[in-house]
Backbone as a ProteinNet text record, in pm:
[ID]
protein_1_A
[PRIMARY]
MSTTPTILEGRIQAVIMIPKKGGNMPHVQVTLVEGRSTDQKRKMAARLTDVLVEEAGAKREFVSVSFIDVRKDDFAEGGVLVIDQKR
[TERTIARY]
-5557	-5512.6	-5365.3	-5289.3	-5148.7	-5128.9	-5042.2	-5011.1	-4862.1	-4824.7	-4684.8	-4646.6	-4578.4	-4530.7	-4406.8	-4403	-4293.7	-4250.9	-4122.2	-4072.2	-4048.8	-4116.6	-4103.8	-3986.8	-3982	-3873.1	-3868.9	-3761.6	-3743.7	-3860.7	-3938.2	-4045.1	-4181.5	-4187.2	-4314.2	-4318	-4425.6	-4443.5	-4577.1	-4578.1	-4702.3	-4727.3	-4849.3	-4891.7	-4994.1	-4965.8	-5053.7	-5122	-5254.4	-5332.6	-5400.9	-5361.6	-5417	-5488.6	-5622.3	-5695.7	-5661.6	-5686.6	-5666.6	-5762.7	-5732.2	-5814.6	-5962.5	-6043.8	-6185.9	-6224.7	-6124.5	-6152.4	-6208.5	-6238.2	-6303.2	-6216.6	-6111.9	-6035.7	-5896.2	-5801	-5672.5	-5683.8	-5615.2	-5614.5	-5470.5	-5435.9	-5303.2	-5318	-5244.5	-5243.6	-5105.4	-5098.9	-4971.5	-4959.1	-4854.6	-4827.2	-4706.4	-4721.1	-4612	-4612.6	-4495.9	-4486.2	-4562.9	-4645.7	-4731.5	-4651.8	-4719.4	-4654.4	-4679.2	-4734.7	-4764.3	-4893.7	-4899	-5018.4	-5126	-5246.7	-5356.5	-5323.2	-5259.8	-5222.8	-5121.8	-5024.8	-4927.7	-4998	-5092.9	-5166.9	-5252.6	-5312.5	-5388.7	-5299.9	-5179.8	-5086.3	-5041.6	-5012.4	-4972.4	-5085.4	-5207.8	-5322.8	-5341.1	-5328.6	-5345	-5236.7	-5112.6	-5002.9	-5008.1	-5040.7	-5054.3	-5166.8	-5276.4	-5388.5	-5345.7	-5275.4	-5227.1	-5142.3	-5052.1	-4964.6	-5047.2	-5145.9	-5226.3	-5312.7	-5358.7	-5436	-5344.9	-5228.3	-5137.4	-5067.1	-5020.6	-4937.4	-5012.8	-5123.2	-5196.2	-5330	-5363.2	-5488.6	-5612.6	-5596.4	-5709.9	-5800.2	-5927.6	-6020.2	-6005.5	-5985.1	-5959.2	-6061.5	-6188.3	-6293.9	-6292.9	-6218.4	-6212.4	-6084.8	-5992.2	-5867.5	-5894.9	-5853.5	-5867.2	-5730.5	-5712.8	-5588	-5623.5	-5555.7	-5575.4	-5440.5	-5444.1	-5323.7	-5336.5	-5231.9	-5227.2	-5111.7	-5146.1	-5044.3	-5005.1	-4875.7	-4823.9	-4742.2	-4766.9	-4691	-4545.1	-4456.4	-4312.7	-4277.9	-4362.3	-4334.7	-4402.5	-4465.7	-4528	-4465	-4351.7	-4288.4	-4139.1	-4084.5	-3941.8	-3874.2	-3749.1	-3663.2	-3535.2	-3494.7	-3372.8	-3378.4	-3500	-3516.6	-3517.7	-3517.2	-3515.3	-3638.8	-3714.1	-3829.1	-3785	-3868	-3834.8	-3813.6	-3894.1	-3880.2	-3742	-3673.8	-3541.8	-3425.8	-3456.9	-3350.5	-3296.4	-3167.7	-3101.1	-3072.8	-3142.1	-3121.1	-3092.9
-10627.6	-10734.3	-10758.3	-10773.3	-10806	-10954.2	-11015.2	-11156.6	-11168.1	-11230.3	-11242.7	-11388.3	-11447.7	-11584.4	-11581.5	-11668.1	-11668.3	-11811.2	-11839.3	-11968.8	-11958.1	-12041.5	-12035.6	-12119.6	-12244.9	-12331.4	-12453.4	-12470	-12589.4	-12620.5	-12718.5	-12768.5	-12712	-12591.7	-12525.8	-12393.8	-12370.3	-12243	-12184.8	-12057.3	-11990.2	-11876	-11865.8	-11752.8	-11678	-11552.5	-11472.8	-11369.1	-11373.4	-11278.3	-11182	-11056.6	-10955.1	-10851.6	-10840.8	-10741.3	-10600.1	-10504.9	-10364.9	-10330.4	-10225	-10183.3	-10182.7	-10242.2	-10250	-10375.2	-10455.8	-10579.5	-10686.3	-10800.2	-10906.8	-10968.7	-11039	-11114.6	-11144.3	-11159.7	-11213.7	-11366.5	-11425.7	-11571.3	-11617.7	-11722.5	-11781.2	-11922.6	-11951.4	-12086.2	-12144.4	-12253.4	-12315.7	-12445.9	-12456.3	-12577.7	-12644.6	-12772.8	-12842.6	-12989.7	-13050.4	-13193.2	-13262.9	-13360.1	-13427.6	-13484.8	-13499	-13558.2	-13482.6	-13362	-13287.4	-13340.9	-13343.3	-13392.2	-13283.6	-13325.3	-13230.4	-13129.5	-13175.1	-13084.4	-12979.8	-13020.5	-12924.4	-12820.1	-12864.2	-12770.5	-12676.1	-12726.3	-12639.3	-12527.5	-12566.2	-12468.3	-12366.6	-12413.9	-12321.8	-12224.6	-12275.8	-12190.6	-12083.3	-12122.9	-12027.1	-11920.1	-11959.3	-11862	-11769.7	-11825.5	-11740.8	-11640.1	-11684.6	-11593.5	-11484.3	-11521.5	-11422.7	-11315	-11356	-11260.4	-11162.4	-11212.1	-11123.2	-11029.6	-11076.4	-10989.2	-10881	-10921.5	-10827.7	-10733.5	-10784.6	-10705.1	-10639.6	-10699.9	-10644.7	-10584	-10594.8	-10537.1	-10611.7	-10738.2	-10816.8	-10855	-10873.5	-10924.4	-11075.7	-11129.6	-11272.5	-11359	-11322.9	-11406.5	-11406	-11314.8	-11308.8	-11368.3	-11410.4	-11470.9	-11617.6	-11659.5	-11800.7	-11857.2	-11984.7	-12054.6	-12188.3	-12221.7	-12353.2	-12422.7	-12554.6	-12636.1	-12726.3	-12729	-12818	-12913.9	-13040.4	-13144	-13200.1	-13204.2	-13253.8	-13379.6	-13483.5	-13607	-13584.3	-13663	-13648.8	-13675.3	-13750.8	-13775.9	-13673.1	-13571.9	-13463.1	-13327.6	-13325.2	-13200.2	-13211.4	-13114	-13116.9	-12989.3	-13002.8	-12889.5	-12904.1	-12798.1	-12803	-12906.7	-12933.5	-13028.1	-13174.3	-13199.9	-13337.2	-13359	-13466.3	-13498.5	-13518.6	-13476.2	-13491.8	-13638.2	-13726.2	-13869.2	-13921.7	-13857.1	-13901.2	-13830.4	-13732.7	-13656.3	-13732.9	-13721	-13782.2	-13671.7	-13674.3	-13572.3	-13637.4
10101.9	10187.2	10160	10266.2	10247.2	10276.8	10199.1	10218.1	10239.6	10349.2	10383	10398	10297	10317	10405.6	10502.6	10597.2	10626.1	10617.7	10661.5	10811.2	10887.7	11032.4	11081.4	11038.5	11083.7	10994.8	10922.8	10842.1	10752.5	10786.8	10701.4	10737.1	10789.3	10820	10744.9	10674.8	10605.9	10650.4	10678.8	10715.5	10619.3	10574.1	10493.4	10577.1	10604.9	10689.2	10602.2	10599.3	10521	10617.1	10609.4	10698.5	10613.7	10628.8	10550.7	10597.4	10509.9	10548.2	10660.7	10732.2	10845.3	10805.6	10890.9	10862.6	10786.4	10746.4	10673.9	10765.9	10707.6	10782.5	10891.2	10849.3	10947.5	10896.8	10988.6	10947.8	10943.1	10846.8	10833.9	10820.3	10893.5	10886.3	10831.6	10725.2	10667.9	10690.1	10764.3	10798.2	10719.7	10638.5	10562.9	10626.1	10661.1	10725.8	10689.5	10701.4	10678.3	10789.8	10751.5	10848.6	10964.3	11077.1	11193.3	11322.4	11313.9	11436.8	11496.7	11628.4	11697.5	11701.2	11733.7	11749.2	11858.5	11966.2	12074.6	12028.7	11947.6	11894.8	11807.5	11726	11640.8	11724.2	11831.3	11922.7	11976.9	12020.1	12077.1	11972.6	11850.4	11743.7	11711	11701	11669.5	11777.2	11903.3	12013.2	12010	11987.6	11986.9	11866.3	11748.9	11629.8	11649	11707.3	11735	11831.7	11938.5	12035.5	11967.9	11878.1	11810.1	11726.8	11652.3	11568.2	11650.9	11765.6	11855	11911.9	11962.4	12028.5	11930.9	11817.1	11727.5	11612.6	11569.5	11454.9	11495.4	11624.6	11672	11624.5	11587.1	11539.7	11656.2	11626.3	11726.9	11729.4	11848.9	11865.7	11792.3	11802.1	11743.6	11590.8	11529.4	11383.3	11323.7	11409.5	11360.7	11327.2	11206.4	11170.4	11134	11163.5	11136.1	11072	10962.3	10901.4	10888.4	10899.5	10888.1	10766.4	10686.3	10570.8	10593.6	10617.1	10635.6	10499.6	10474.2	10347.5	10375.6	10297.7	10314.9	10276	10334.4	10307.4	10162.2	10092.5	9951.1	9860.6	9921.7	9846.7	9877.3	9945.2	9987.3	9960	9889.8	9857	9904.6	9942.7	9977.7	9896.2	9832.2	9752.2	9641.6	9592.5	9483.6	9525.7	9656.7	9707	9794.5	9765.8	9849.8	9993.1	10086.8	10228.6	10262.9	10203.2	10231.4	10193.3	10099	10052.6	10123.9	10207	10274.1	10394.1	10412.4	10528.2	10628.4	10739	10843.4	10974.2
[MASK]
+++++++++++++++++++++++++++++++++++++++++++++++++++++++++++++++++++++++++++++++++++++++

């Protein structure tokens, strides 16, 4: 199984686990600072699934996606909690 951690955009990290050919399923774990709506997560799950079907040859029904919401006081960038950052 290959695991590819990827920073997608700012405070979103995705870890994509793709088993070797013949394996069970690809799984995408998305860690992000809380605040995305259920609709946004639906759209992300659908698009991530589409990419794995189109680019990795995965069967749609075997692709899984999980979201981990992290509070702003539990996530730091550059050694500074997100809650303390001025953006």
